[in-house]
N, C-alpha and C positions, 0 to 999 in steps of 0.2 A: 799675602806675603809682600812685605815692603822691600823694594830694591834699594841698594845704596845710591846715593846721589852721584850722578855722573860728573866727572871732573870738567867736562865740556859744557855742562849746564850753566846758564847765566841767570842771575837774579835780574828781574825787570822792575824798573821803577817808572811809574807814570806821574807826570807833573802837569799842572794846568798853567798855561802861560798866556798873559795878555801882551800883545805885540804893539809897539809904537814905531812904525817905520819913519824914515826921513828925519831921524833925530840928529842932534849935533854930534853925539858920541855913542858908541855901542857899549851897553852894559846889561848885566842880568842881575836883578835884585830880588831876593826872597821877601815876600810881604808877610805881615803879621798873621794872616789867615792861612799861610802855607802855600799860597800860589806864588807865581813869579811874574815880574814885570820885566819885559825885554825891550830896551830902547835900541833901535837898529839904525845905522847910517844909511843902509840900502833902501831904495824905493820898493814899493810892493809891485814890481813889474817883472815879468818873465822869471819868476821864482827867485829873484835876487835876495829878497828879504828872508824867504824861507831858508835858503842856503846859508845866509849869515846867521840865522837863528840856530840852525843845527851845529854850526861851528862854535858858536858862543856857548851853547849848552854842553857840548863835548868838552870844551876847555874848562868850564865851570866844574864839571863832575870828574875831570881827569880821565876821560875815555876817548877812544878814537871816534872820528866823525861817523864812521860806519855803524857804530853802536847806538846812534841816536836816530830816531825817525818820528815823523809827524803822524799820529794815529787818527786824529780828527781835527777838522778846522783848517785844512790847508789853504783855503782862500778866505778865511775869516781872521779877525783880530784876536779871538780867543781860541787857543789851540790846546790839544792834549798831545803831549810829547812823551815818547817812551825812551827810556835810557837803559841799556843793558850794562849792568855793573860787571866788570870783568875781574 
């Protein structure tokens, strides 16, 4: 028996992101292969680059920062980021 979809259920999208910290300007660009390249002004120290990445992805997809999380690669340059589409 299939239950109707809950109104509170969110669609999740997972994206692959290559991060370049210490860039001159912050931007998020989709590449031809469907991955993203994130240039971040923040240094990769004390989670500053990760925090900036989450804010940048949230702004790009038009969701709250709380709807974005790093699922894999928190300390690597290649990350898997999950976005909950609201």
